[in-house]
N, CA, C and O atoms as a DFTB+ gen file, in Angstrom:
304 C
 N C O
     1  1      -1.064       3.209      -2.472
     2  2      -0.760       4.024      -3.609
     3  2      -1.728       5.184      -3.751
     4  3      -1.417       6.196      -4.379
     5  1      -2.906       5.027      -3.161
     6  2      -3.895       6.096      -3.263
     7  2      -3.461       7.374      -2.592
     8  3      -3.725       8.465      -3.098
     9  1      -2.794       7.253      -1.453
    10  2      -2.394       8.458      -0.727
    11  2      -1.288       9.226      -1.433
    12  3      -1.077      10.404      -1.144
    13  1      -0.581       8.586      -2.349
    14  2       0.457       9.287      -3.105
    15  2      -0.063       9.838      -4.429
    16  3       0.671      10.495      -5.166
    17  1      -1.330       9.568      -4.725
    18  2      -1.920      10.066      -5.961
    19  2      -1.631       9.205      -7.174
    20  3      -1.888       9.621      -8.304
    21  1      -1.099       8.009      -6.959
    22  2      -0.706       7.153      -8.079
    23  2      -1.828       6.255      -8.590
    24  3      -1.689       5.662      -9.660
    25  1      -2.921       6.137      -7.870
    26  2      -3.979       5.209      -8.265
    27  2      -4.551       5.501      -9.657
    28  3      -4.716       4.563     -10.437
    29  1      -4.861       6.749     -10.004
    30  2      -5.356       7.006     -11.362
    31  2      -4.333       6.608     -12.433
    32  3      -4.707       6.113     -13.496
    33  1      -3.053       6.822     -12.154
    34  2      -2.019       6.449     -13.119
    35  2      -1.953       4.936     -13.277
    36  3      -1.789       4.442     -14.393
    37  1      -2.077       4.197     -12.190
    38  2      -2.086       2.736     -12.258
    39  2      -3.280       2.268     -13.082
    40  3      -3.144       1.404     -13.948
    41  1      -4.444       2.839     -12.811
    42  2      -5.646       2.465     -13.556
    43  2      -5.446       2.664     -15.061
    44  3      -5.795       1.794     -15.859
    45  1      -4.883       3.810     -15.439
    46  2      -4.657       4.087     -16.855
    47  2      -3.609       3.155     -17.441
    48  3      -3.769       2.670     -18.561
    49  1      -2.543       2.900     -16.699
    50  2      -1.476       2.029     -17.198
    51  2      -1.992       0.615     -17.422
    52  3      -1.641      -0.026     -18.413
    53  1      -2.826       0.123     -16.504
    54  2      -3.391      -1.221     -16.642
    55  2      -4.248      -1.312     -17.907
    56  3      -4.294      -2.354     -18.560
    57  1      -4.915      -0.228     -18.240
    58  2      -5.753      -0.204     -19.435
    59  2      -4.957       0.093     -20.710
    60  3      -5.523       0.133     -21.803
    61  1      -3.647       0.299     -20.568
    62  2      -2.805       0.580     -21.723
    63  2      -2.922       1.990     -22.242
    64  3      -2.524       2.274     -23.371
    65  1      -3.467       2.882     -21.429
    66  2      -3.641       4.274     -21.841
    67  2      -2.379       5.070     -21.514
    68  3      -1.693       4.778     -20.535
    69  1      -2.073       6.079     -22.338
    70  2      -0.885       6.899     -22.061
    71  2      -1.079       7.743     -20.795
    72  3      -2.191       8.157     -20.469
    73  1       0.012       7.979     -20.107
    74  2      -0.024       8.771     -18.876
    75  2       0.391      10.205     -19.161
    76  3       1.298      10.460     -19.953
    77  1      -0.288      11.135     -18.503
    78  2       0.133      12.534     -18.542
    79  2       1.372      12.678     -17.667
    80  3       1.602      11.850     -16.787
    81  1       2.166      13.707     -17.893
    82  2       3.371      13.894     -17.070
    83  2       3.084      13.923     -15.565
    84  3       3.878      13.399     -14.784
    85  1       1.974      14.523     -15.148
    86  2       1.667      14.548     -13.712
    87  2       1.349      13.148     -13.195
    88  3       1.707      12.803     -12.069
    89  1       0.682      12.350     -14.011
    90  2       0.386      10.972     -13.611
    91  2       1.673      10.147     -13.547
    92  3       1.852       9.328     -12.646
    93  1       2.552      10.371     -14.501
    94  2       3.838       9.664     -14.513
    95  2       4.653      10.023     -13.261
    96  3       5.282       9.155     -12.656
    97  1       4.637      11.303     -12.879
    98  2       5.360      11.721     -11.673
    99  2       4.753      11.073     -10.425
   100  3       5.476      10.644      -9.526
   101  1       3.418      11.009     -10.380
   102  2       2.760      10.362      -9.237
   103  2       3.142       8.890      -9.164
   104  3       3.396       8.364      -8.080
   105  1       3.182       8.226     -10.311
   106  2       3.536       6.813     -10.348
   107  2       4.992       6.589      -9.929
   108  3       5.281       5.695      -9.135
   109  1       5.891       7.392     -10.456
   110  2       7.293       7.220     -10.066
   111  2       7.499       7.608      -8.605
   112  3       8.344       7.024      -7.927
   113  1       6.739       8.584      -8.113
   114  2       6.827       8.931      -6.691
   115  2       6.406       7.774      -5.807
   116  3       7.036       7.505      -4.785
   117  1       5.333       7.082      -6.201
   118  2       4.883       5.912      -5.442
   119  2       5.922       4.794      -5.503
   120  3       6.207       4.148      -4.495
   121  1       6.486       4.570      -6.689
   122  2       7.519       3.540      -6.815
   123  2       8.747       3.890      -5.980
   124  3       9.354       3.004      -5.378
   125  1       9.118       5.166      -5.935
   126  2      10.226       5.603      -5.069
   127  2       9.903       5.319      -3.609
   128  3      10.757       4.854      -2.853
   129  1       8.654       5.605      -3.215
   130  2       8.233       5.351      -1.832
   131  2       8.334       3.866      -1.516
   132  3       8.826       3.482      -0.455
   133  1       7.863       3.025      -2.448
   134  2       7.928       1.578      -2.259
   135  2       9.374       1.100      -2.142
   136  3       9.682       0.257      -1.299
   137  1      10.248       1.627      -2.972
   138  2      11.667       1.240      -2.916
   139  2      12.272       1.642      -1.583
   140  3      13.025       0.874      -0.984
   141  1      11.948       2.841      -1.116
   142  2      12.462       3.303       0.168
   143  2      11.955       2.410       1.302
   144  3      12.723       2.032       2.187
   145  1      10.681       2.080       1.276
   146  2      10.128       1.197       2.307
   147  2      10.774      -0.171       2.247
   148  3      11.046      -0.778       3.283
   149  1      11.020      -0.659       1.051
   150  2      11.646      -1.965       0.879
   151  2      13.070      -1.989       1.444
   152  3      13.550      -3.030       1.895
   153  1      13.733      -0.843       1.414
   154  2      15.109      -0.765       1.925
   155  2      15.169      -0.711       3.450
   156  3      16.242      -0.872       4.030
   157  1      14.046      -0.491       4.094
   158  2      14.009      -0.394       5.550
   159  2      14.004      -1.794       6.167
   160  3      13.468      -2.739       5.590
   161  1      14.601      -1.905       7.330
   162  2      14.561      -3.167       8.041
   163  2      13.196      -3.344       8.686
   164  3      12.548      -2.374       9.080
   165  1      12.777      -4.579       8.785
   166  2      11.569      -4.968       9.482
   167  2      10.293      -4.377       8.884
   168  3       9.342      -4.076       9.607
   169  1      10.278      -4.216       7.577
   170  2       9.064      -3.831       6.865
   171  2       8.616      -5.061       6.079
   172  3       9.389      -5.625       5.305
   173  1       7.381      -5.469       6.279
   174  2       6.868      -6.666       5.628
   175  2       5.622      -6.311       4.834
   176  3       4.752      -5.589       5.321
   177  1       5.539      -6.813       3.623
   178  2       4.362      -6.644       2.789
   179  2       3.574      -7.946       2.810
   180  3       4.152      -9.030       2.732
   181  1       2.273      -7.839       2.915
   182  2       1.393      -8.999       2.904
   183  2       0.551      -8.968       1.642
   184  3       0.325      -7.899       1.075
   185  1       0.086     -10.122       1.195
   186  2      -0.664     -10.155      -0.062
   187  2      -2.017      -9.467       0.003
   188  3      -2.564      -9.060      -1.022
   189  1      -2.564      -9.336       1.228
   190  2      -3.874      -8.703       1.353
   191  2      -4.091      -8.282       2.808
   192  3      -3.353      -8.685       3.707
   193  1      -5.113      -7.471       3.012
   194  2      -5.424      -6.955       4.353
   195  2      -5.791      -8.069       5.339
   196  3      -5.336      -8.026       6.482
   197  1      -6.595      -9.062       4.945
   198  2      -6.937     -10.123       5.908
   199  2      -5.714     -10.880       6.440
   200  3      -5.687     -11.270       7.607
   201  1      -4.713     -11.087       5.595
   202  2      -3.492     -11.761       6.056
   203  2      -2.775     -10.915       7.093
   204  3      -2.329     -11.431       8.118
   205  1      -2.661      -9.622       6.835
   206  2      -2.013      -8.727       7.795
   207  2      -2.776      -8.700       9.109
   208  3      -2.170      -8.735      10.180
   209  1      -4.102      -8.638       9.037
   210  2      -4.921      -8.637      10.249
   211  2      -4.745      -9.933      11.029
   212  3      -4.661      -9.909      12.257
   213  1      -4.688     -11.059      10.333
   214  2      -4.517     -12.350      11.014
   215  2      -3.172     -12.423      11.730
   216  3      -3.087     -12.942      12.843
   217  1      -2.131     -11.911      11.103
   218  2      -0.809     -11.899      11.737
   219  2      -0.807     -10.984      12.964
   220  3      -0.192     -11.295      13.984
   221  1      -1.496      -9.866      12.846
   222  2      -1.599      -8.933      13.974
   223  2      -2.356      -9.571      15.131
   224  3      -1.916      -9.504      16.279
   225  1      -3.496     -10.190      14.828
   226  2      -4.308     -10.837      15.868
   227  2      -3.562     -11.974      16.539
   228  3      -3.754     -12.231      17.728
   229  1      -2.707     -12.662      15.782
   230  2      -1.943     -13.775      16.333
   231  2      -0.757     -13.306      17.172
   232  3      -0.060     -14.122      17.775
   233  1      -0.528     -11.994      17.211
   234  2       0.549     -11.449      18.031
   235  2       1.914     -11.476      17.373
   236  3       2.924     -11.257      18.041
   237  1       1.967     -11.743      16.068
   238  2       3.255     -11.791      15.378
   239  2       3.674     -10.429      14.832
   240  3       4.784     -10.275      14.322
   241  1       2.782      -9.438      14.941
   242  2       3.087      -8.075      14.510
   243  2       2.744      -7.113      15.633
   244  3       1.769      -7.313      16.357
   245  1       3.545      -6.073      15.775
   246  2       3.271      -5.051      16.791
   247  2       2.295      -4.003      16.291
   248  3       1.588      -3.380      17.083
   249  1       2.254      -3.805      14.984
   250  2       1.471      -2.707      14.420
   251  2       1.151      -3.012      12.976
   252  3       1.974      -3.589      12.266
   253  1      -0.043      -2.631      12.528
   254  2      -0.395      -2.645      11.109
   255  2      -1.228      -1.407      10.821
   256  3      -1.910      -0.905      11.715
   257  1      -1.188      -0.907       9.597
   258  2      -2.096       0.176       9.244
   259  2      -3.497      -0.395       9.076
   260  3      -3.684      -1.410       8.405
   261  1      -4.460       0.246       9.674
   262  2      -5.848      -0.218       9.566
   263  2      -6.705       0.871       8.943
   264  3      -6.571       2.050       9.271
   265  1      -7.571       0.468       8.056
   266  2      -8.582       1.391       7.546
   267  2      -9.688       1.492       8.583
   268  3      -9.891       0.568       9.371
   269  1     -10.387       2.583       8.586
   270  2     -11.442       2.774       9.583
   271  2     -12.499       1.679       9.494
   272  3     -13.134       1.352      10.497
   273  1     -12.693       1.114       8.320
   274  2     -13.706       0.070       8.160
   275  2     -13.301      -1.249       8.808
   276  3     -14.157      -2.094       9.068
   277  1     -12.004      -1.438       9.074
   278  2     -11.562      -2.696       9.679
   279  2     -11.109      -2.529      11.121
   280  3     -10.669      -3.496      11.743
   281  1     -11.208      -1.320      11.664
   282  2     -10.775      -1.107      13.044
   283  2     -11.452      -2.058      14.040
   284  3     -10.773      -2.569      14.930
   285  1     -12.759      -2.316      13.926
   286  2     -13.344      -3.262      14.872
   287  2     -12.678      -4.634      14.795
   288  3     -12.530      -5.295      15.824
   289  1     -12.282      -5.071      13.628
   290  2     -11.605      -6.355      13.491
   291  2     -10.199      -6.321      14.088
   292  3      -9.757      -7.308      14.676
   293  1      -9.497      -5.211      13.948
   294  2      -8.135      -5.101      14.458
   295  2      -8.130      -5.023      15.980
   296  3      -7.155      -5.427      16.614
   297  1      -9.172      -4.525      16.557
   298  2      -9.216      -4.335      18.011
   299  2      -9.497      -5.641      18.753
   300  3      -9.301      -5.709      19.966
   301  1      -9.938      -6.645      18.070
   302  2     -10.287      -7.910      18.724
   303  2      -9.099      -8.649      19.228
   304  3      -9.242      -9.730      19.800
């Protein structure tokens, strides 16, 4: 959600604070992106990064997005 600019809007919404129109647009844009991804075949969401990495290491996934901080773990 950070790359779509929705993270500040999520933070404010969780705190019960009102959203500015630009924050609302960022949030709905992220939700649209999530809906589009959900409609695609063979897209799987995992509860956390370690689970995704474990599935990748076990050979059950061909590809996962990795942050630069976890690249050494993904390469193993």
